[in-house]
N, C-alpha and C positions, 0 to 999 in steps of 0.2 A: 484911643487905646485897644479898643477892638479891631480897628485898621491894622495897628503896629502889631497885633498878637497875628494876624490874618497873614502879613508881609513877611513876619519871623517864620511862621509854619510854613509856607512856600518855600522861603530859602532853605528851610532845614530840608526839605524833600528835595529840591535841586540837588542841594549838597550830596545826599544820600543816593541817587541817580548817577551824579557824577562818581561818587566812590565806588557804585557796581559798576559802571561802565569801564573802570580803569583795572578793577579785579578782573571783569571779562577777559578784557583785551589782554592782560599781561598772563591769563590762562591761557588765552587763544594763541597767544605768540610763543608760549612755550610749547604747547601741543604742537604747533607748526614747527619748532625748530626740533623738536624729536622726531616729528616726520621726515625732514630734511636729513636728520644724522642718518633714521633708519634705512633710507633711499640710497643715501651714499655707503651704508655697510652694507645694502644688498647688490650695488653696483659692483662694490669691491670681490663682494663673494662672487658674484655671477662671473667676474673676470678670473679668478681663481679657478673656478669649474672650467671654462674653457680652456684656459692655459694647460690644466691636468690635463684634460680631455685629448689635446692637441700633442702633448707630450707623449701620452699613450701611445700615439699613433706614428711619434718617430719623425713627426713633420713640423713641429713647431721647435723654433729657434728664440730660447729665452731672452729678453729685451727689456729694458727699462720704459720704454717707449709705450704708447697707447697700443690698443689692438688694431693690425692692419686690417684693411677691407678684404683681404683674402681670407683671413681668420674667420673674421666674421660671417662673411659670405658661403665659406666651407662649413661653418656653425649652423647657420639656416638651412643651408643643404642637408645637412644630416636631420635637422629638426622636422624638416619638410618630407623627408622620405620616412621616417618614424610616423609622422601623421598619415602619410598615405596608406602605410601600412597597418596601421591601427582603421582607418575607413575602410580598406580592405577584408578586414578581419569582421567588423561590424557589420559591413553589408551581404557577406558570407553568413554571419550568423542571423541576421535578420532573415535571409532566402531560408535559412533550415527553419526558422521557427513558423515562418507562413506555410512552410510545406505540412509542419505537425500541427497546424491548425487547420489547414484543409482537411487533412487525414483526420482529426478527431471530431472535424465536422462531419466528414462522412461518416465516421463512427458512432456518433451521437443519433445521425439521423435515421439509421438503420438499428438503433439499439433500442429496446422497451424495458420499462421500468421491470425489475426483479418483482416476485413476489413471492408470498408463501402459500396460497393456493396450489391446487393440484392442476392447474392451467398452466404447464409448463411454459416459460419463455425461452428464447434462444439466448445465449451469450455469444461475442465473440472477441479475438484478440488481434491486432494488427500485426505486422512483422516489424516495422522500424521500431527499434528500442526505445526510443523515448516515448511514442506514443504507444506502445507495448505495456512500458511502464505506469504510464498514465492512466490506461484502461484498467489494468489490476487493480489499482489505488482505486480506482470509482466502483468497479465492483463489491471488492471486498467492503469497502468503506459503507455500501448500500447496507449489505449483510449485516455489518455489524451495528447499524444502526437499529436495524428491527430486531435485535438479540434479546432485548428486555421483554418486549410485545411477544414473541414467539414465546419464550422460555415460561412466563406467567400464564401464557394461555394455554399451559400443560397439566396435566393432576400430579406434578412431583410431589412425593410425600416432604413433609415438613421437616421430617427428624430424617437422620443419615443411614436410613434403611435403604438396601437393596431394591430397586423399581425396573422393570421392563414390561412394555406395552406394546406388540407390535401386530400390525394389521394389513391386509391386501383389500386396497378398496378400487373396486371397477367404477369407471364412467359411467353418465347416466345415460349414453346409450351403449354399453358393454363394449366399446370398441378397445380400450385401452386399461390398464390397471396402473395402481402407483403405491409403494410401501410406505406407511408410516412407521418410524419407531422413534418409542419416548423411553429411554433408559437412564437409569442412576446407578452408579456404582460406587462404593469405598473402597479404596486400597490402602494397605500400608507400605507407603513410598512417598517421598519427598515430591513437591508439585512439580518441580523441575522434570522429574523423569517422566513425568505424564505428557507434560507439555511437549517435551521434544519428542515423545513416541508418536504422538498426533500431530505434530506441524512439520517433522522433519522424515518420521517413518509412517507417513499416511497412509500408503497401500498397505504396508504390512499391517497396520493397527486397524484398517476397515475388513483386512482378507480380501482385497481384490483380486488376488491371483492364490487363492487356499489360504492356509495356514503357513505362509513364508514367514520365514525369520528376516531378524534385520536387516541380513545382507542383501534383500532385494532391492535395487538401485532404481529408485522411481523420481527423486530430487534432479531437476533439471534446469530449474532457474531459482532465482532467489534474489529479493531485493531486502530491504529494512525492515518493510512488513507484510511481504507476500513470498509465500513459496508457488512452484508450479511443478507437481507431478503428472509424469507421463507414463504409460504402460501398455504394452498391447498384451494382454492376460493369454496363459496357455489356453484359455477356453473361446480365445479370438475378441475378445471384449477391448474397445477403444476405449481407453483411460487417460483424461486430459484434466487432473483437478488442480482448482484453484484453492490455494488457504492464505488466506488472511488472519493477523493476528493483533491484539490489543492486549498488553501485558500492564499488570498491575502487581501491588505487592503482596497480596495476599490472594488475587482471583486473576487469571487468564481467560478472554475469550479467544474463541477460535471458530472461524467461519470458513466453509467447504462449498465449491461450486463446479460443477464439470462445464467445461469450455466445449460448446458443439463445433463452432467454427473458427479454426485457426489456420491463419495465414502461416504459420512456421510449423505446422504438425499436420501433415495430409492426412484426411479420413479412409482415403482408399477404398470406400465403400464397406468398411467394418463397421458394426453393429456397436451400438454405445446406449449408457442408459443415464437419465440426467439425475445429479445427487445435488442435494442441497442440505448443508447441514450448520447446526448451530451447535458448539461445545462451550460449555461454562465449566472451569477446573478452578476450584477452591481448596486454600490450604485449610486443613483442619486442625494440623499442628503438625511439628517439624517433619513426621515421619507417616502424616495421613492425609490423604487426599479424595475428594470428593469430584466425581464427574457428573455431569448431567448433559447430555445428547439427544437434541430431537433432530429425525433425519426425514427426508422425503426422496425418493427414490423412484423412478418410472421403470415401466415396461422396456424392454429393449428394443431398439426402433434404427433403422438405416434411413437412407436417403427416400427411399420406397416407402415409407412409413414403419406403423409399429409391426413386430412379428406378431404372427398369429398364437391364440393360448395353447394351440396342440405342441408349436415348437419350443413355447415356455415352458408345460409342462414334462416334456420330454427332456429339458435342460435339467430341470430339477429332479428329472426321475421319477416323476409321478403317472400314474398310466390312469389315461383320461378315452382308452379305445371305446368304441363303441358307445359314447354318453352324446348325451346332446348338449349343444353350446351351453345351457343354463347350467346343466350338471358339472360340464367340464371346469365352468368356471368357480362353482361352488366347490368341488372336490378339490382344485388346485388350491384354494384359499384355506378351507380346514386342514387339507394337509400340511402345510407351510406355517400356517398359526401353529398346530400342535409340534410340528417341529421344533420350531425356532423356541417354544416354552420349555421342552425337552432340554434342547441344547444350551439353556442359558446358563447353566453352573459348570458344565465343560468350556464353555466360552468363555468365563470370569476365570475360570483357572490358566486356561491358553494365555489371556491378556496380562494377567500375573505373571507368568514365564517372560514376556516380552518385556513388562515393566523392569523386571529383576535384570534381565539382559542391558537395558539403558542403563539402570542404576550403577551395576557395574563396570560398565565403561565409559561412565562419566566419571 
């Protein structure tokens, strides 16, 4: 009895296996038939496309027979030419990218990391458009990444009160100075007006050529995330200021950096100053905006080095004649700190006038 059961089980397994194989083969043949039909349809489609192509050239005579070898050869020749053209374009693109890689490799090799300390680092821009755009993005992104660290390290008031701290700091060896400015303003204008002023009218906003109106044309280059402002001030200062921006719904960050070496903007021996700034622009309401700004500005310098304290004092109309070097530095600093604090109210009024101009023109 047991043996009979085993035989029945074995037979049942074989029958199930045969049924599975029949089902599998039936499905396989259907797929194979569908694939064959698809190939036939594709063949007809390709033939129609080739006929249409030759009809458009006027060299094809309609016929019910299969395509001639001349038609096929002509189609293959056309396809070959297209492939050759594509190959040539790709080779040119590879050569172009190779040149960009080489140029950026050189640029990165001479580029030193940006810093927020008083030891200034040179920045440069290459001339070729693609490399230039990459360099702008790299510099601005480095500064934007420093935004939170820089602003949280400064003593901004927690509320929306106005705040201003300005100081002139001399190096340990007294060879040069740099200026640190930390300010907070609140204006009764929309956030868009403040962003437009500092991003698109940067030189007017920073008074880099005196109290100039918005008509000062300094914006020379613009990408999706950067602007470049160039200016030779009436006092002879070479300004080449890169701006980077990061926009949010209720907050916008802007960074600024003086470009010292620019293959597209010759210095020609003019003096310049390093400027690095971080700006946070916040929406307090639909018509009220807060600006926080931290800025570092170096002493004037040329290719020969920093200008002397006497020259700087004369430029700021500070009399240091007959004073010792130490007293010259002290007098210059104290005078400038005093002037800045007195001029704060006037500066706020002038900025408000510029913002009103921006708001009315938008």
